[in-house]
C-alpha angles and dihedrals in degrees: 000000000000093000092051091047090052091052091052093050093048092049091049088050091061106276114142087212132353143195130202126201118192121189121182117181143167128191138177131193134191113194129191136190135165087025096297139086111260103167138036117175137164131182141176132199139173125191141176124212118193122199110196121193126199110175105305093340122102130194129182131195131168141191140181094200116108130222136067095274093056091046093050091050091049092050092048090050091052092050091048090049090053093051090057098038120106117259113261106202090191096056106115097201127249115318122257119239121280131185113273126204109218127207132196103249098160118104116199087205090062093045091055096041096115134178091279092053092047091048091050091051092048090050093052091049093047095047092065090061098036096056089054096049093255131127122236131203130175142088149252117225138175131187142185125201135183120190129187128182127188134166138182091255091066107271109146117162136147138176141166131214140178131208139182133198138181131180132181134189115194118200131193141170121286095038095296113156131166133186136200133167142186130201128172149121096261119057092199089068089068106112093201099182092049092048090052090048093053092053096043093048091052090049092053092047092047095060119123097014121198133219124260124201117244117261147097115311139172107253135198106205121200117222094265089062095040089052090061091055093046094048095047089051091049098042097045102029109023097075125097087220093059092044092051093045090053097244102108132092085233095057110121094353105090109146094011124119105247102158142026114298086241090073125089120162119186142170111217120163090178095059117112091244095053116113107197145051125324090216132051131239090277091054093251119143114255117234133197113270124192108208088178123011117189091337092309120121111249133183133297130242120266140195126200094278097048092039089058095042094050101033091241129131117269105255094189102247103131119145120211114289133284091050124167093175099066123218116341132195111230103164096067129166140170110220116243130252131205105261131098120232089247091053091053091052091045092056093058117091094188126357147102134284114211122195095187146338128241136204093005116183132174116245103176117016094193092063093024089237109184132195128196143098142269119251146186104007117023118158141177116244116213127174092347100311139087110256124167128001120253132219109250115282133217119224141189111190140156107235088208092056095042091050090051090068106051120164097185147333124220125238089220114085134181134200110242131191139352137284092055094326126208129270103226136179130205109273135202113207117186097210128031125161118230113186102191149311127297117235 
């Protein structure tokens, strides 16, 4: 109702057409460090963003103040901004309505996961480190979000979702660190004690790490590390804007084999594992997009602007206006294989096991060259088993090259991260370039 009311006010104020985006959210976080809870916070917010269109001119204004007066002022500001905006001859206008497939993305268990439940989970996580003489830090968070989009052409959609996340870093003497994470829709699926045990066990096994000479090694990457690669490929290369501007690994390669046939990377907001909305911030239905299918370069994501500009179909990946990034995939996944994590490790004669990456940045978007370091659970693999822990390693590696030499993909996958996250398997890469130790 609020979105529709805002559209009416903006149109009455002089907009040729108008769009309203309403986002209401609530989040709560319980953080712990030094084996005790040290912060418990909760916050709520609700905001309205108005996009006013006059010919080929667009203006945007937003407010989180409630009431008709604030809404009227916001709409007037958007119209005034449109009047003074430069003309964009390529702006296709606001999109017309399309059928949206909705999904139930609200978990009652997350909605009722209060401070007491978060404290209990934090305590169970911490206990696994405390009883072993280790120190744990991390957090347990939950969030609810409702999004509504309406425009003067008839778009009128709304949907709610919930999410939960927990991370723990367990730290011990002699440089031993271990990491574990949980992401999902339902907070009651968080197995807190098990999560704490994973991190604490890694911390114990990581004590007294040794050096490893720089060079190319086979690696087995756990899902937290694989998710980084998948998300960087999607964020920096999965947009029609980045492809058209010549700064994507997909640019000029549609239909060409660019990776191992074991690699398929998709964005699919309608999949059962997806956490967020089934429509974008223009109210357009999201569709499945294969960025890479069986190692072959696919097609990027679009929104209404970049669909019109490139002659592609609108895949429903618009971000809130104004948006300088272009359409972005946020429901990413790497398709599974058939191996178990233990089978991947057992197939490596000498290599490195990586729990997660840290401080990852992109150096060359055309080759998706990433730089960063390993962290919180890095081990040497010898004769098919994990032997001694390693000091964290720096790397500079093209993801395209690394994913061209795949020794196996696990059937098991895990959701990693926030803002949609990425569903990632364990992955055996036959060649990965480590450039040195961290200090």
